[in-house]
C-alpha positions, -999 to 999 in steps of 0.1 A, spaced: -372 66 552 -367 42 580 -351 8 583 -376 -21 574 -381 -42 607 -372 -78 602 -407 -95 604 -390 -130 607 -370 -120 636 -398 -105 654 -421 -135 649 -396 -162 662 -408 -159 699 -446 -161 689 -463 -187 709 -481 -201 677 -458 -218 654 -453 -205 618 -450 -225 586 -429 -220 557 -421 -230 520 -388 -235 503 -386 -216 469 -360 -235 447 -373 -229 412 -350 -198 409 -379 -178 391 -396 -147 400 -430 -159 389 -426 -190 411 -414 -169 439 -443 -145 436 -469 -174 436 -452 -188 467 -454 -154 483 -491 -151 477 -500 -187 489 -505 -178 525 -473 -191 540 -459 -173 571 -423 -173 555 -402 -183 526 -368 -196 520 -350 -186 487 -325 -214 485 -290 -210 469 -275 -242 484 -293 -267 462 -311 -246 437 -296 -227 407 -297 -194 424 -270 -167 421 -269 -131 434 -288 -117 406 -315 -141 407 -319 -140 444 -321 -102 440 -349 -101 415 -368 -126 437 -362 -104 468 -377 -74 447 -406 -94 435 -418 -110 468 -411 -75 488 -448 -66 478 -462 -95 496 -465 -102 533 -442 -132 540 -405 -125 552 -378 -141 533 -348 -162 546 -319 -169 520 -297 -199 525 -264 -195 506 -245 -221 490 -223 -225 521 -216 -209 553 -189 -188 543 -186 -153 558 -175 -139 523 -207 -151 509 -230 -132 534 -219 -98 521 -236 -96 490 -266 -114 503 -269 -88 531 -261 -60 507 -289 -69 483 -314 -68 511 -314 -101 531 -321 -95 565 -323 -132 575 -298 -159 566 -301 -196 570 -266 -209 573 -263 -245 562 -242 -272 579 -230 -254 609 -210 -278 631 -191 -259 655 -192 -231 680 -162 -214 664 -179 -216 630 -211 -200 644 -192 -172 659 -176 -165 628 -210 -163 610 -224 -140 637 -194 -115 630 -202 -117 592 -238 -107 598 -226 -74 617 -209 -41 609 -178 -31 632 -173 -29 659 -194 -59 666 -185 -78 635 -167 -79 601 -194 -71 575 -178 -48 550 -192 -14 547 -210 -1 513 -242 18 506 -264 -8 486 -299 -22 484 -302 -29 519 -298 8 527 -319 19 497 -287 34 482 -284 59 512 -319 69 514 -327 48 547 -319 75 575 -312 51 603 -297 22 583 -263 22 601 -279 23 636 -305 -3 629 -287 -28 604 -269 -50 633 -303 -52 652 -323 -63 624 -299 -90 611 -311 -124 619 -289 -154 617 -306 -189 618 -279 -218 618 -286 -251 604 -277 -282 623 -274 -313 597 -248 -336 610 -238 -356 642 -210 -333 648 -235 -303 649 -257 -324 672 -227 -329 696 -220 -293 697 -256 -282 696 -259 -269 732 -230 -247 727 -238 -234 693 -275 -225 705 -260 -205 734 -239 -181 714 -250 -146 715 -259 -134 679 -274 -169 669 -310 -158 666 -326 -193 660 -315 -229 652 -329 -251 625 -325 -288 624 -321 -302 589 -336 -337 589 -324 -349 555 -288 -343 557 -289 -355 594 -306 -388 582 -279 -395 556 -253 -387 582 -269 -410 607 -269 -438 579 -306 -433 570 -301 -417 534 -334 -408 520 -354 -416 553 -355 -384 572 -389 -398 586 -372 -428 601 -380 -432 638 -343 -430 647 -339 -397 629 -372 -381 641 -361 -390 675 -328 -371 671 -346 -341 658 -371 -340 689 -341 -342 711 -323 -314 692 -355 -294 694 -356 -297 731 -319 -287 735 -323 -257 715 -354 -245 734 -335 -253 767 -309 -227 755 -337 -201 751 -335 -201 712 -363 -206 689 -362 -241 672 -371 -250 638 -369 -278 612 -387 -295 582 -419 -313 588 -432 -324 554 -464 -341 566 -489 -330 590 -479 -359 615 -443 -347 616 -451 -310 618 -473 -320 649 -445 -340 663 -419 -313 662 -443 -284 673 -452 -307 702 -415 -309 709 -411 -271 712 -403 -261 674 -417 -227 667 -412 -226 629 -416 -254 604 -408 -258 567 -437 -277 552 -428 -280 516 -405 -273 485 -419 -258 456 -400 -280 432 -412 -312 449 -448 -298 448 -448 -291 413 -434 -325 404 -459 -343 423 -488 -322 411 -479 -325 374 -471 -361 378 -505 -367 394 -524 -349 368 -508 -365 340 -514 -400 355 -551 -390 360 -557 -385 324 -538 -415 314 -557 -438 337 -589 -423 324 -581 -428 286 -570 -464 293 -606 -472 302 
């Protein structure tokens, strides 16, 4: 058995943009529905969703039968947290709130086995419990680190962070960035979107793929025009909340007449 190639990492330099979905319901059925829905990639979120290692494992097992590659976002960008995520089969980690080059360098090391990094060695699901013949030769190559820039400090250090070898891509988080800039809850404010566009251009000038959230077609168009190649377009929890509220309201309005 050979190492499974990281489809997300391979897609990063495709000329056409890709579109993904945040999966935050922490449920295998929701993850499976999302995997079958036609998105190019998914993010299993453990930063703002009630996910632990076991729930992430079951979701990874479920969506493995489907096409979209998966990123996992941990609770925080802590090297110790990366070990279990990588061992359960995560190939791409979306590291939240990266603000300095030193922090990014430590995360690069956490993604890789020695001598290139500090990842602890064990035989786990990632290696199919020893059944993957070339795992040790391919693991570092297939690992993909996407760092998330979400603050003014991160923006100030963005060019240096993006230039670090082993940072495979950079994702700009508009919501936390908006809050840090004084626009809490207003990620689509012009001042915020201008910062995001500028950040995308800085990332691409460094030769790295850039991603961000574009929750409307207009924002997605703006950011892809600036050079972003992977766009998060929605969150399953928000989609469910809006759809159920709209359905309930439509029946209440009809009965009121």
